[in-house]
C-alpha positions, 0 to 999 in steps of 0.5 A, a space after each residue: 352950094 345946096 350942101 353949104 345952104 343946108 349946113 347954114 340952115 342947120 347951124 341957125 337951128 342949133 343957134 335958135 335952140 340955144 337961144 330958145 333954151 335960155 329964153 322965158 319960153 323954154 318950156 313951150 314944147 311946140 316951139 322946141 318941136 318946130 325947131 327940131 323938125 326944122 333941124 331935121 329937114 336941113 339935116 336930111 337936105 345936107 345928106 341928100 345934097 351931098 350925094 349929088 354934088 361934092 361929098 363932104 371931106 372928113 375935115 368938113 364933117 369934123 369942123 361942122 360937128 365941132 361947131 354944132 356941139 360948141 353951140 350946144 354947150 352954150 345952151 341949157 338942157 331942154 325938157 330933161 332934169 337928169 343932169 341934176 343927178 349927175 351933178 349930185 353924184 359927182 358932188 357925193 363921189 368927191 365928198 365921200 368917195 362913193 355916190 352909191 348906197 344913199 338916196 338923195 332924199 336922205 340929205 334934204 334935211 342934212 345941215 352939212 350940205 352947202 346952201 349952193 347944193 340945195 337948189 340941185 338936190 331939190 330938183 333931182 327926179 325920183 330922189 327916193 331911189 339911189 343912183 343907177 349910174 355905173 362906175 365909168 359914168 360916175 368917174 365922168 361926173 367926178 371929172 366934171 365936178 373937179 372942172 367946175 363944181 355944180 355947173 352943167 357946162 363942164 358935163 356938156 363940154 366933157 361929153 362933146 369932147 368925147 363925142 368928137 373922139 367917137 367921130 374921129 373913129 367913125 371917120 376910119 370906118 365909114 365915108 365922111 358922108 355916112 359919118 355926117 349922119 351921126 355927127 350932124 344929127 339933131 337928136 345927137 346934138 340935142 341929147 349930148 351937147 345941150 342935155 348932157 346925157 352920158 349915154 354917147 360914151 358907151 359907143 365911143 368906148 366900144 368903138 375905141 375898143 374895136 379899133 384898138 383890137 384891130 390894131 392888136 393893142 389887145 390889153 388896151 382893147 380889153 380895158 376900153 371894153 371894160 370901161 364900156 361894160 361898166 358904163 351901161 348894162 346895155 353893153 353886155 348885149 355886145 361885149 361877147 361879140 368884141 371878146 370873140 375876135 380877141 385872144 386871152 390877153 384882152 379877155 384877162 385885161 377886160 376882166 381885170 379892168 372891170 373888176 378894178 372899176 367896181 372893186 372900190 364900191 364893192 369894198 364900201 358896200 354898195 354899187 349901182 345894183 340897188 338903183 338898177 333893181 328899182 328902175 327895172 322893177 318899177 319903170 315903164 316909159 315909151 315902150 314898143 313891144 313891152 307895151 304891146 305884151 302888157 296888153 296880154 301879160 303881167 309885167 314879169 311874164 312880159 319881161 321874161 318872154 321878150 327877154 327869151 326872144 332877144 336872147 334867141 335872136 342874139 344867139 342866132 346872130 351870134 352863130 352866124 357871126 362865129 362862122 364868118 371867116 372875116 369878122 367885121 365890126 358886129 352889128 351893134 346897131 341891130 343888137 342894141 336896137 333889139 334890146 330897145 325894142 323889148 325894153 320897158 323904157 325907150 328914152 330918146 337918148 337911148 338911141 345914142 347906143 346904136 347910132 354911131 354903128 348905123 353909120 358903118 352898117 348903113 341902117 336907115 331905120 335908125 336915122 328915121 328913129 332918131 326923128 321919130 323918138 323926139 315924140 317921146 317928149 310929148 308927155 303930160 308934164 311937158 304939155 302941162 296937161 292935167 288929164 295926163 300923168 306926168 310921163 304919160 303920152 297922149 293916145 296917138 303918140 306911140 302909134 305914130 312913133 313906132 307905126 311910122 318906124 314900121 313903115 320905114 322898115 317895110 319901105 326899106 325892105 321893099 327896096 331891097 
């Protein structure tokens, strides 16, 4: 009974979020945070009560996960405008054969752009920068454009289906109660089903590649890993650990698949490299260790020092992993979590990269982070506070975010 009450409460929270997203008050940050806090309370209640009563079955986890994502698809993106870029990239890909090389602002006065696209074009953030999204994401944006041109629901639906594919794989690697942590997670529902962020595609492809490799489908495994590497640069932190478990056929399929995904855009003379360079050179938001390092060093030395520390940590883990006789699923939660810790930008949806792996490896800090990082939305823009720049946080936000996570980590370590 407690689990049923908790899931009912969680369903009502997501319904409330969908109604809120379509209401005139959808820019009110306190209401959003109150709904999300309520959702996390019900979510934690569902997980805890499942430990004392009858644990949920795989079918129950899938059923509720499907319901939550359907509800999200009826909502609208909240406190995010990235989806305008996704829609625009899909349109440009369909019209010209490539979304790369030309910044959106170049089309502001183009008479050939249909009137229906002016509103979308005018709401793209950083329109002076070409797209940063890699080929795998671009093919997804193209598919959504073909499904329903200029409609965010097409992205929400496709990403939710892919997320269910990921959950299907997770249920083969972890007990349903552990998978519940991802499948019902409020941050996951908000960022994928509501806001249509595509970052969940990265772990879905990594997990599918791992499962294919376990079944000795090495060509399929290599191609899936290529899709992951061509989705997000973050994948390269974990790609070597996947390849380490496979033979040369998978390596060859990976290399050829990756080249094939980029080849059409190399041929046309532009890829995501220009946008990524601009992003890497000039952006800082909600950083953890990088923010602290910047108190001591300029940007470039800070990145070099932290990059060196990350590389040393990855190599140390790699040595330990290499020496294991029976290599299990790599600790991608730790590897990608380490990348986030040293990154100049930590958006809440970046946690989608690692949360599925935290189901398998039981990482409580990751689940605490899924709640705490919602504080990243407390910015000058969302507070409508003229004393802050649009993406600036009030002074106490980052200490509360990362200080809270530090306390959780210390508590976990103390408990063993």
